[in-house]
C-alpha positions as CSV (number, residue, x, y, z in Angstrom):
1,M,-86.2,-46.3,108.9
2,K,-86.5,-43.2,109.0
3,L,-83.5,-42.5,110.4
4,K,-81.4,-44.4,107.8
5,F,-83.7,-42.5,105.1
6,T,-82.3,-38.7,106.8
7,I,-78.8,-40.0,106.9
8,I,-78.8,-41.4,103.5
9,L,-80.3,-38.9,102.4
10,S,-78.0,-35.7,103.9
11,I,-75.1,-37.8,102.4
12,A,-76.5,-38.5,98.8
13,L,-76.7,-34.8,99.1
14,A,-73.5,-33.8,100.5
15,L,-71.8,-35.5,97.5
16,G,-73.5,-34.3,95.3
17,L,-72.7,-30.5,96.6
18,V,-69.3,-31.6,96.6
19,I,-68.7,-33.4,93.5
20,G,-71.0,-30.4,91.9
21,W,-68.8,-27.8,93.2
22,I,-65.8,-29.3,92.0
23,D,-67.2,-30.4,88.4
24,S,-68.5,-26.7,87.8
25,N,-65.2,-24.8,88.8
26,P,-64.0,-23.5,85.4
27,R,-60.5,-25.1,86.1
28,W,-61.5,-28.2,86.6
29,D,-61.6,-30.1,83.0
30,D,-61.8,-34.0,83.3
31,A,-65.2,-35.8,83.5
32,G,-63.8,-39.2,83.5
33,I,-62.7,-38.4,87.0
34,S,-66.0,-36.6,87.9
35,A,-67.8,-39.5,86.3
36,A,-66.2,-42.2,88.6
37,A,-67.1,-40.0,91.7
38,V,-70.9,-39.7,90.6
39,I,-70.6,-43.5,90.1
40,L,-68.7,-44.7,93.0
41,A,-71.1,-41.8,95.1
42,T,-74.3,-43.6,94.1
43,T,-73.6,-46.7,93.8
44,P,-73.3,-47.6,97.5
45,L,-76.4,-45.5,98.0
46,G,-78.6,-47.8,96.2
47,A,-77.2,-50.9,97.4
48,A,-78.1,-49.0,101.3
49,M,-81.5,-48.8,100.4
50,P,-82.6,-49.8,97.2
51,S,-86.0,-48.9,97.1
52,R,-85.1,-45.4,96.9
53,A,-82.4,-45.7,94.3
54,W,-84.5,-43.1,91.5
55,L,-84.1,-40.5,94.9
56,W,-80.0,-41.1,95.0
57,A,-79.6,-40.7,91.9
58,L,-81.8,-37.7,91.7
59,T,-79.9,-36.1,94.8
60,V,-76.7,-36.5,93.4
61,G,-77.0,-35.9,89.9
62,G,-79.4,-32.8,90.4
63,C,-77.2,-31.0,92.5
64,I,-74.1,-31.7,90.3
65,L,-77.0,-30.6,87.5
66,L,-78.0,-27.9,89.2
67,L,-74.6,-25.7,90.0
68,N,-72.8,-26.6,86.6
69,V,-76.1,-24.4,84.7
70,I,-76.0,-21.8,87.3
71,L,-72.8,-21.2,87.5
72,N,-72.2,-22.2,83.8
73,N,-74.4,-22.2,82.3
74,N,-73.3,-25.7,81.2
75,Y,-76.7,-27.8,80.5
76,G,-74.1,-30.7,79.1
77,A,-74.1,-31.7,82.7
78,I,-77.7,-33.7,82.5
79,L,-75.5,-36.6,81.6
80,A,-74.8,-36.5,85.2
81,L,-78.1,-37.5,85.6
82,V,-77.9,-40.7,83.6
83,I,-74.3,-41.8,85.4
84,A,-75.9,-41.2,88.6
85,F,-78.7,-43.4,87.7
86,L,-76.4,-46.0,86.2
87,G,-74.7,-46.0,89.5
88,A,-77.5,-46.4,91.6
89,Y,-79.4,-49.2,89.8
90,T,-75.6,-51.1,90.0
91,G,-76.2,-50.7,93.6
92,V,-79.5,-52.3,93.8
93,I,-78.3,-55.0,91.5
94,I,-75.1,-55.8,93.8
95,R,-76.8,-55.6,96.6
96,R,-79.9,-58.1,95.0
97,A,-76.9,-60.4,94.0
98,I,-75.7,-60.7,97.5
99,S,-78.7,-61.1,99.5
100,L,-79.4,-64.0,97.0
101,Y,-76.4,-65.6,99.1
């Protein structure tokens, strides 16, 4: 269980840093693709370990927010946290729906 947690946390951190780095690039101006990337990153993480969905959302969304604030002084990136929570808990719902069958 601890190994699974460490692996998923590492994946969440890596995804958050990659998405955040791309999103904070001054030449990048496509919020829709960034939002889709956050959803696609956090949904499987939430499904993989539903009890920690909040942590996956904070890790991915927090990295994006921090990179945007540090590099561009862009506080509007707080929306990434909202989208990350939406994705992570969508994964939880999908996992529970699948386990019913």
